[in-house]
C-alpha positions in Angstrom: -12.2 -87.6 -25.5 -15.8 -88.3 -24.4 -17.3 -85.6 -26.5 -20.8 -86.6 -27.7 -21.2 -87.4 -31.4 -23.3 -84.7 -33.1 -26.2 -86.2 -35.0 -28.6 -84.8 -37.6 -31.2 -84.7 -34.9 -28.9 -82.4 -32.8 -28.4 -80.1 -35.9 -32.1 -80.0 -36.6 -32.9 -79.1 -33.0 -30.3 -76.3 -33.0 -31.5 -74.8 -36.3 -35.3 -75.5 -36.0 -35.1 -77.3 -39.3 -36.3 -80.9 -40.0 -33.9 -83.8 -40.2 -34.9 -84.0 -43.9 -33.8 -80.5 -44.5 -30.4 -81.2 -42.8 -30.0 -84.3 -45.0 -30.7 -82.2 -48.1 -27.9 -79.8 -47.0 -25.4 -82.7 -47.3 -26.8 -84.5 -50.3 -28.5 -81.8 -52.4 -27.5 -78.4 -51.0 -28.7 -76.6 -54.2 -32.3 -77.4 -53.1 -31.9 -75.0 -50.1 -31.7 -71.3 -50.1 -28.2 -69.7 -49.6 -29.5 -68.2 -46.3 -30.6 -71.7 -45.0 -27.3 -73.2 -46.1 -25.4 -70.6 -44.1 -27.6 -71.2 -41.0 -26.8 -74.9 -41.1 -23.1 -74.3 -41.8 -23.0 -72.0 -38.8 -24.6 -74.7 -36.6 -22.1 -77.3 -37.8 -19.3 -75.1 -36.6 -20.9 -74.3 -33.3 -21.8 -77.9 -32.5 -18.4 -79.3 -33.7 -19.9 -81.6 -36.2 -17.6 -84.0 -38.0 -19.0 -85.5 -41.2 -19.2 -89.3 -41.3 -18.0 -90.0 -44.9 -18.8 -93.7 -44.7 -22.4 -93.0 -43.6 -22.7 -90.6 -46.5 -21.6 -93.2 -49.0 -24.0 -95.8 -47.6 -26.8 -93.2 -47.7 -26.5 -92.0 -51.3 -24.0 -94.4 -52.9 -21.7 -91.5 -53.9 -18.1 -92.1 -52.6 -16.4 -89.0 -54.1 -13.7 -91.4 -55.2 -12.1 -91.7 -58.7 -10.1 -94.7 -59.7 -6.9 -94.4 -61.7 -5.2 -97.2 -63.7 -1.7 -96.3 -64.6 0.8 -98.6 -66.4 3.9 -97.9 -64.3 5.7 -95.1 -62.4 9.3 -95.6 -63.6 8.6 -93.6 -66.7 8.7 -90.0 -65.5 5.8 -89.0 -67.7 3.4 -91.3 -65.8 4.8 -90.1 -62.4 4.2 -86.5 -63.4 0.8 -87.2 -64.9 -0.2 -88.9 -61.6 1.1 -85.9 -59.6 -0.9 -83.5 -61.7 -4.1 -85.6 -61.3 -3.8 -85.9 -57.5 -3.3 -82.1 -57.3 -6.8 -81.5 -58.7 -8.4 -82.4 -55.3 -8.4 -78.7 -54.4 -10.4 -77.9 -57.5 -12.9 -80.7 -57.6 -12.8 -82.4 -54.1 -12.6 -85.9 -55.5 -10.2 -88.4 -53.9 -8.3 -91.0 -55.8 -7.6 -94.7 -55.6 -4.5 -95.6 -57.7 -3.5 -99.0 -59.1 -0.4 -99.7 -61.2 -1.3 -102.2 -63.9 2.1 -103.4 -65.2 0.6 -104.1 -68.6 -1.3 -107.1 -67.3 -4.9 -107.3 -68.5 -6.1 -109.8 -65.9 -4.6 -107.8 -63.1 -6.2 -104.5 -64.4 -9.6 -106.2 -64.7 -9.4 -107.3 -61.1 -8.3 -103.8 -60.1 -11.4 -102.3 -61.8 -13.7 -104.8 -60.1 -12.2 -103.7 -56.7 -12.6 -100.1 -57.6 -16.2 -100.6 -58.5 -16.7 -102.3 -55.1 -15.5 -99.1 -53.5 -18.3 -97.3 -55.4 -16.0 -95.1 -57.4 -17.8 -92.4 -59.3 -15.4 -92.3 -62.3 -12.3 -93.9 -63.8 -9.1 -92.4 -65.4 -7.2 -94.9 -67.5 -3.7 -94.4 -68.9 -2.8 -98.0 -69.5 -3.4 -99.7 -72.9 -4.3 -103.3 -71.9 -8.1 -102.9 -72.0 -9.9 -101.6 -75.1 -12.2 -98.6 -74.9 -15.1 -101.0 -75.7 -14.2 -103.1 -72.7 -14.0 -99.9 -70.5 -17.4 -98.7 -71.8 -19.0 -102.0 -70.6 -18.3 -101.2 -67.0 -21.0 -98.4 -67.1 -19.0 -95.9 -65.1 -17.8 -92.5 -66.4 -14.4 -93.0 -68.0 -11.7 -90.7 -69.4 -8.6 -92.0 -71.0 -5.3 -90.2 -71.4 -2.9 -90.8 -74.3 -4.5 -94.1 -75.5 -7.1 -95.5 -77.8 -10.5 -94.1 -76.8 -13.1 -94.7 -79.5 -15.9 -95.7 -77.1 -15.1 -93.5 -74.1 -14.0 -89.9 -73.6 -10.3 -89.2 -74.1 -7.5 -86.6 -74.0 -4.3 -86.9 -75.9 -1.5 -84.8 -77.4 -1.2 -84.0 -81.1 1.6 -86.6 -81.3 2.0 -86.2 -85.1 2.7 -82.5 -84.7 5.1 -83.3 -81.9 7.0 -85.8 -84.2 7.2 -83.1 -86.9 8.5 -80.5 -84.4 11.2 -82.8 -83.0 12.4 -84.0 -86.4 12.4 -80.5 -88.0 14.6 -79.2 -85.2 17.1 -82.0 -85.6 17.2 -81.2 -89.4 17.9 -77.5 -88.5 20.7 -78.7 -86.3 22.3 -80.0 -89.5 22.1 -83.7 -88.4 23.0 -85.9 -91.4 21.2 -89.0 -90.1 18.1 -89.1 -87.9 17.2 -91.9 -85.6 13.9 -92.4 -83.7 13.8 -94.8 -80.7 10.5 -96.0 -79.5 8.7 -99.0 -78.1 6.8 -101.2 -80.5 3.6 -99.1 -80.9 0.4 -100.2 -82.8 -0.9 -97.6 -85.3 -4.2 -97.2 -83.3 -2.3 -95.8 -80.2 -2.1 -92.0 -80.3 1.7 -92.1 -79.6 2.2 -93.8 -83.0 1.8 -90.3 -84.4 5.4 -89.6 -83.1 6.7 -92.3 -85.4 4.6 -91.2 -88.3 5.5 -87.5 -87.9 9.2 -88.4 -87.7 9.1 -90.6 -90.8 7.0 -88.2 -92.9 9.3 -85.3 -92.1 12.5 -87.2 -93.0 11.0 -88.4 -96.3 9.7 -84.9 -97.2 13.2 -83.4 -96.5 15.1 -86.3 -98.1 17.0 -87.0 -94.9 18.5 -90.5 -94.2 16.7 -92.0 -91.2 16.1 -95.1 -89.2 13.4 -96.1 -86.8 14.5 -98.4 -84.0 11.7 -100.1 -82.0 12.2 -102.5 -79.2 10.6 -104.2 -76.2 11.9 -102.2 -73.2 10.4 -104.6 -70.6 8.5 -103.5 -67.5 11.2 -102.0 -65.3 13.7 -99.2 -65.3 16.6 -101.7 -65.3 15.4 -103.5 -68.4 14.8 -100.2 -70.1 18.4 -99.0 -69.4 19.8 -102.3 -70.7 17.8 -102.1 -74.0 18.8 -98.5 -74.6 22.4 -99.4 -73.9 22.2 -102.0 -76.6 20.6 -99.5 -79.0 23.4 -97.0 -78.2 26.1 -99.5 -79.0 24.4 -100.2 -82.3 24.3 -96.5 -83.1 27.9 -96.1 -82.2 28.9 -98.6 -84.8 27.4 -96.3 -87.5 29.5 -93.7 -89.3 30.8 -90.6 -87.5 28.2 -88.4 -89.2 26.2 -86.1 -87.0 23.3 -88.1 -85.5 20.0 -86.6 -84.5 18.3 -88.8 -81.9 14.6 -88.4 -81.3 13.4 -90.6 -78.4 9.8 -91.5 -77.5 9.9 -90.0 -74.0 12.1 -88.0 -71.6 13.0 -91.1 -69.6 14.5 -92.8 -72.6 16.2 -89.5 -73.6 17.8 -89.1 -70.2 19.0 -92.7 -70.1 20.5 -92.3 -73.6 22.2 -89.0 -72.6 23.6 -90.6 -69.4 25.1 -93.5 -71.4 26.7 -91.0 -73.8 28.2 -89.0 -70.9 29.5 -92.2 -69.2 31.5 -92.9 -72.4 32.6 -89.5 -73.5 32.3 -87.4 -70.3 30.2 -84.8 -72.2 27.7 -84.5 -75.0 29.8 -84.8 -78.2 29.1 -82.4 -81.1 28.1 -85.4 -83.4 25.0 -86.1 -81.2 21.9 -84.1 -80.8 19.0 -85.3 -78.7 15.2 -84.6 -78.4 12.9 -86.2 -76.0 9.1 -86.1 -75.6 6.7 -85.1 -72.7 8.6 -82.3 -70.8 8.5 -84.4 -67.6 10.8 -83.0 -64.8 13.7 -85.3 -65.7 14.2 -83.4 -68.9 14.9 -80.1 -67.3 16.9 -81.7 -64.4 19.3 -83.8 -66.6 23.0 -83.1 -66.5 22.5 -81.4 -69.9 18.9 -80.2 -69.8 17.1 -82.1 -72.6 15.3 -80.5 -75.5 11.8 -82.0 -75.6 8.3 -81.8 -77.0 6.1 -80.6 -74.1 2.8 -82.4 -73.8 1.4 -79.7 -71.6 0.6 -82.3 -68.9 -1.2 -79.9 -66.6 -3.5 -78.8 -69.4 -4.2 -82.5 -70.4 -5.1 -83.3 -66.8 -7.4 -80.2 -66.5 -9.2 -81.3 -69.7 -9.5 -84.9 -68.5 -11.0 -83.9 -65.1 -13.4 -81.5 -66.8 -14.7 -84.4 -69.0 -14.9 -86.8 -66.1 -16.6 -84.3 -63.8 -19.1 -83.5 -66.6 -20.1 -87.2 -66.8 -20.1 -87.8 -63.0 -22.3 -84.8 -62.3 -24.8 -85.9 -64.9 -25.0 -89.3 -63.2 -26.0 -87.6 -60.0 -29.2 -86.2 -61.6 -32.5 -87.8 -61.0 -32.8 -88.6 -64.7 -29.3 -88.7 -66.1 -28.7 -88.2 -69.8 -25.4 -89.9 -70.8 -23.3 -88.3 -73.6 -24.7 -89.1 -77.1 -21.1 -89.8 -78.1 -17.7 -89.7 -76.4 -15.9 -86.3 -76.3 -12.2 -86.3 -77.5 -9.8 -83.4 -76.9 -6.4 -83.0 -78.5 -3.8 -80.8 -76.9 -1.2 -79.0 -79.0 2.4 -79.8 -78.1 5.1 -77.2 -77.5 8.8 -77.4 -78.6 11.1 -76.7 -75.6 14.7 -76.0 -76.6 17.4 -76.9 -74.1 21.1 -77.9 -74.2 20.9 -81.1 -76.2 20.3 -79.2 -79.4 21.9 -76.1 -80.9 
C-alpha cells in the first residue's frame, strides 16, 4: 500500500539513460533503437512502473481518445456499429468517448465542444445533424459513417446496389406488388440510394410499387407505433403477394412481429427483406433476409482513415490530406426465412 511511486528519474538511474531518453521512450519510441527500447521496457517491469496517463496527456497533449457521436442505440444497426468500433481497441489502442445525439444539433455541438476539451485526437460521426462543412471547421481528424461527407473522410455502403439486390430478390419471389418502407430521407444522404435502387428496379421490371416514408420519431416505442399504422394500411390493400423491403433490420423485425401477432406465422402472401445484417435479423422468430452492410469491414475502413489522419497530426510538420478520402463498401445479400 505504501509502495513508492516510480519516477522517470528512478528509471533513468536504473538504466543509466538520461531522463530525456526515458521521455522519448514514452512519447517518441521510434527515435530509440530496439535494443534501448527493450532495456527500458525491462526496467519498467523490474521497478513496477505504472504509467500516469493524465501526466502523459498534459505533457504532449495526446489523449489517445476518439470521440463518437451516434444518433441512437434503439436501432440495432447503430448498436452493432458501436460494438464493432469499441472492439478495435486491441488493434489501435485508442479509447472512446461516446455521446448519443438524439438528432439534436445544439446538443451534438455541445457534445463536440466537451470532447475537444478532453483533447480527443479524432472524431467518428454517424449522426446527420451537422454538415460535413461544420465538422471540418473543428480542425480535428474526422471520419463519418453512412452520412453526407463531402468535406471530411467517410465510409458508406453502396446503398443503391443494396436496394437493387433487395428488390430483385422480391421480384424473383413472384411478389405482385412491392412496397418500400423508410424514414423521410434527403437525396444527399447515402441511404437514399436504397429508395432509388428500389424504385429504379421496379420501373425497369414494370412491377407495381409503392414507397412509404414516415417520421418514426426518436424512440423504439414511436417506431413500433408508426410501423403498426403502416402495416394496417398495407393490410387494406388487395390480397396479392406483397414484397416488403424495409430500410433496416429493426424496422423489418418490428414488421415481422406485427404480422406474427396477427396471423401466428408468416403468411405466404408476405415476403420481407431488411437492410444492415444487424444481429436482430438472424435472431428473429423467422430469421430475416437482409442486405448485409459488412459492418465490421466498414469499421475497419473508418478506423484506418481516422488513424491515418491522427498519426499525421503527431508529426512535427503535419501534412493534412489534400482532399477527403471516401470509401464505399459492397453490400451482400443474405437469404433467410422471410423470402423463398
